[in-house]
C-alpha positions in Angstrom: 109.9 77.3 107.2 109.4 80.0 109.8 111.2 80.0 113.1 112.6 82.2 115.8 116.0 83.6 115.1 119.1 83.2 117.4 122.6 84.6 117.8 123.8 82.3 115.1 121.5 84.0 112.5 122.6 87.6 113.2 125.2 87.7 110.4 122.7 86.5 107.7 119.9 88.8 109.0 122.2 91.9 109.1 123.3 91.1 105.5 119.7 91.0 104.3 119.0 94.3 106.1 122.1 96.0 104.6 121.0 94.8 101.1 118.0 97.2 101.3 120.4 100.1 100.9 118.9 102.3 103.6 120.6 105.6 104.2 122.3 104.9 107.5 125.3 106.9 108.7 128.6 105.1 108.9 128.4 105.2 112.7 125.0 103.7 112.9 125.8 101.0 110.4 128.9 100.1 112.4 127.1 99.8 115.7 124.3 97.5 114.4 126.1 94.1 114.9 126.9 94.9 118.6 123.4 96.4 119.2 121.6 93.3 117.7 123.7 90.9 119.7 123.2 92.8 123.0 119.5 93.3 122.6 118.9 89.7 121.5 120.8 88.4 124.6 118.9 90.8 126.9 115.5 89.7 125.5 114.8 93.3 124.3 114.6 92.2 120.6 113.1 89.1 118.9 114.1 87.8 115.5 111.5 86.1 113.2 112.8 84.6 110.1 111.9 82.3 107.2 114.5 79.9 105.8 114.7 77.8 102.6 115.5 74.3 103.9 116.0 73.1 100.3 118.9 75.5 99.7 122.2 73.5 99.6 124.6 76.4 99.3 124.9 79.9 100.7 122.5 81.5 103.2 119.2 79.7 103.8 117.5 82.8 105.4 115.3 84.4 102.8 113.3 86.8 105.1 113.5 88.2 108.6 112.0 90.9 110.8 113.0 92.1 114.3 110.6 93.3 116.9 111.9 95.6 119.6 110.2 96.7 122.8 110.7 100.5 123.1 109.9 103.3 125.6 106.8 105.4 125.5 109.0 108.5 124.7 110.5 106.9 121.6 107.1 105.7 120.4 105.7 109.3 120.7 108.7 110.8 119.0 108.4 108.2 116.1 104.8 109.3 115.6 105.7 113.0 115.5 109.2 114.3 115.1 111.8 111.5 114.3 113.1 111.4 110.7 112.4 108.4 108.5 114.1 105.0 109.0 113.6 104.3 112.7 116.5 101.8 112.7 118.9 104.8 112.3 117.3 106.5 115.3 117.5 103.4 117.5 121.2 102.9 116.5 121.9 106.6 117.5 120.2 106.1 120.9 122.1 102.9 121.5 125.5 104.5 120.5 124.8 107.5 122.8 124.4 105.2 125.8 120.8 106.2 126.2 119.0 103.3 124.5 115.3 103.7 123.7 114.8 99.9 124.0 113.5 98.4 127.3 115.8 96.2 129.3 114.6 92.9 130.7 113.3 94.3 134.0 111.5 97.2 132.3 110.0 94.8 129.7 108.6 92.5 132.4 107.2 95.4 134.4 105.5 97.0 131.3 104.1 93.6 130.2 102.5 93.1 133.6 101.2 96.7 134.0 100.5 99.2 131.2 101.5 97.2 128.2 104.3 97.2 125.7 105.2 99.3 122.6 106.6 97.2 119.8 108.6 98.7 116.9 109.4 96.8 113.7 112.1 98.6 111.7 114.8 96.0 111.0 113.7 93.8 108.1 115.2 92.2 105.1 114.3 89.8 102.3 115.8 88.0 99.4 114.0 88.2 96.0 116.4 86.5 93.6 115.5 83.0 92.5 112.0 83.1 94.0 108.8 83.0 91.9 105.8 85.2 92.8 104.1 82.2 94.4 107.2 81.5 96.5 107.4 85.1 97.6 103.8 84.9 98.8 104.6 81.8 100.7 107.5 83.5 102.4 105.3 86.5 103.3 102.7 84.2 104.9 105.3 82.2 106.9 106.9 85.4 108.0 103.6 86.8 109.3 102.8 83.5 111.0 106.1 83.5 112.8 105.6 87.1 113.8 102.3 86.2 115.5 103.8 83.2 117.2 106.7 85.3 118.6 104.6 88.2 119.9 101.5 86.3 120.9 100.7 86.4 124.6 102.4 89.7 125.3 100.3 92.6 126.5 100.8 95.0 123.6 99.4 98.6 123.6 100.9 99.9 120.4 102.6 98.6 117.3 104.7 100.8 115.0 106.5 99.6 111.9 108.7 101.1 109.2 107.2 100.3 105.8 109.9 100.5 103.1 108.7 100.4 99.6 105.2 100.8 98.2 104.6 97.0 97.9 105.5 96.5 101.5 103.2 99.4 102.5 100.2 97.9 100.8 100.8 94.6 102.5 101.0 96.2 105.9 97.8 98.2 105.3 96.0 95.1 104.1 97.1 93.4 107.3 95.3 96.0 109.4 98.0 98.7 110.1 97.0 102.4 109.9 99.1 104.9 108.1 100.8 107.3 110.6 103.3 109.3 108.6 104.3 109.8 105.0 107.4 111.8 105.7 106.7 114.1 102.8 107.2 117.2 105.0 110.6 115.9 106.2 111.8 115.6 102.6 110.5 119.1 101.7 111.9 120.7 104.8 115.4 119.4 104.0 115.1 120.0 100.3 115.6 116.3 99.6 114.1 114.3 96.7 111.6 111.6 97.5 113.4 108.2 97.5 112.7 105.7 94.7 109.5 103.7 95.2 111.3 100.6 96.6 113.1 102.8 99.2 110.3 105.2 100.0 109.6 105.1 103.8 106.2 105.3 105.5 105.3 104.8 109.2 102.4 102.5 110.0 100.9 101.5 113.3 98.0 100.3 115.4 97.0 100.8 119.0 95.1 98.4 121.3 92.1 100.7 121.1 92.0 100.7 117.3 92.4 97.0 117.2 89.4 96.5 119.6 87.3 99.1 117.7 88.0 97.4 114.3 88.6 93.7 115.0 89.1 91.1 112.4 92.3 92.1 110.7 95.4 90.0 110.8 97.4 92.3 113.0 94.5 93.0 115.4 94.8 89.5 116.8 98.1 90.4 118.4 96.2 92.6 120.9 94.0 89.8 122.1 95.4 88.1 125.2 94.3 86.6 128.4 95.8 86.4 131.9 97.9 83.3 132.5 96.4 80.5 134.6 99.5 78.5 135.7 102.0 81.3 136.5 105.1 79.2 135.7 108.3 80.6 137.3 111.0 81.9 134.9 113.1 78.7 134.9 110.0 76.7 134.1 109.1 79.1 131.3 112.6 78.8 129.8 112.4 75.0 129.8 108.9 75.1 128.2 110.0 77.5 125.5 112.9 75.2 124.6 110.5 72.2 124.7 108.3 73.9 122.2 111.3 73.7 119.8 111.0 69.9 120.0 114.1 69.5 122.2 114.5 66.2 123.9 115.4 65.8 127.5 119.1 65.5 126.7 118.9 68.5 124.4 117.1 70.5 127.1 119.9 69.7 129.6 122.5 70.8 127.1 120.7 74.0 126.0 120.0 75.1 129.6 123.3 74.0 131.0 121.6 71.9 133.7 121.7 68.2 134.6 119.2 65.6 133.2 118.0 65.1 136.8 117.2 68.9 137.1 115.3 68.7 133.8 113.2 65.8 135.2 112.5 67.6 138.4 111.4 70.7 136.6 109.0 68.7 134.4 107.6 67.1 137.6 107.0 70.6 139.2 105.4 71.8 136.0 103.0 68.8 135.8 102.2 69.2 139.5 101.4 72.9 139.0 99.1 72.1 136.0 97.4 69.3 137.8 96.6 71.5 140.8 94.9 74.1 138.7 93.4 72.0 135.8 93.4 68.4 136.6 91.7 67.4 133.3 94.3 69.0 131.0 96.9 66.2 131.3 96.2 62.5 131.0 96.5 60.7 134.4 99.6 58.8 135.4 99.6 55.0 135.7 97.8 53.2 138.5 101.1 52.6 140.3 101.5 56.4 140.7 104.6 56.8 138.5 104.4 57.8 134.8 105.7 55.4 132.2 107.9 56.7 129.4 105.0 56.7 126.9 102.6 58.3 129.3 105.2 61.0 130.1 105.5 61.8 126.4 101.7 62.0 126.1 101.5 64.4 129.0 104.2 66.6 127.5 102.4 66.5 124.1 99.1 67.6 125.7 100.8 70.5 127.7 102.8 71.8 124.7 99.7 71.7 122.5 97.9 73.9 125.1 100.9 76.3 125.3 100.9 76.8 121.6 97.4 78.2 121.9 98.1 80.1 125.1 101.5 81.8 124.8 100.6 84.2 127.7 101.7 81.3 130.0 105.3 81.9 128.8 105.3 85.7 129.2 106.1 87.8 132.4 103.2 87.8 134.7 102.3 88.6 138.3 102.8 85.9 140.9 99.6 84.0 141.4 99.0 85.2 145.0 100.0 88.8 144.5 97.2 91.3 145.1 96.9 95.0 144.3 95.9 97.8 146.6 93.4 100.3 145.2 96.3 102.8 144.9 98.3 100.3 142.8 95.2 99.5 140.7 94.9 103.2 139.8 98.6 103.4 139.0 98.5 100.6 136.4 95.4 101.7 134.6 95.9 101.3 130.9 96.6 104.4 128.9 95.0 105.1 125.6 96.5 105.8 122.3 93.8 106.9 120.0 95.7 109.1 117.7 95.2 107.9 114.1 95.7 111.0 111.9 98.3 110.8 109.3 101.2 113.1 109.9 103.1 114.2 106.9 
């Protein structure tokens, strides 16, 4: 099954990434556990993984990928001058104290205004013991979880390390464009090309390319709509946990709040939805107070809507905020039309 990763999954994901044998320096390799933990806590990185629930011993995680929200500068450098294996570059930036990854405030601001750059360079997968059909199932579930995790964000560019020829073909078939082959880098430094399963390529896609050539798997990530309900951050956190099928008691424990506070947040959420779309949720009982069964039905209807509209759980402008003409010009969306392959 595919699911979102958490802090408890870091050791298994790092072990899978290390098993690829990428040529990281000792310093970069040593900083990865701290970097992963910090970025995951800060919301600057998301983990998407597939686990084998039938496994009864050892690690259940068979595949993972990490999405990081990075600066415009890092994205431009990745397309032009950075050496292969972007994970190494991100580790160096983090170690230097000048991270290329957005913090929580920068992420929220970019998502509201110009849009986000997403880089996928930390991946890993397990091949042993899996048939070709099972590997295909893992790939499909990994892709589906990737879409669930990034859906609803305002994305302007995606970049991804593609390690190995097989992985490259899968990325191109999904709709990515080839950005760099790194052949010039290996010639310049008089290095042999890596073996086929370790050969790096850089692939990417911009919002403009996705809209000009719609229909591919990855192009759907660029399709989003403005939120309608503008839930506040505490309400969004509760709803994200509720989408993981947590009960009221589990929500209270996960969020470190009382059951009474959980109940009050649900009431505020339902009232907000009713004020904007009165037909989305089933009505409460004639007495004016919801029964347990009717409350569960209202929750089911709302969560079903949110699964189709993840933008409701992403950073957004307050409902009553207006922009001046000057601000409107300042947040005009930039274009990224470069599609030529750089060697």
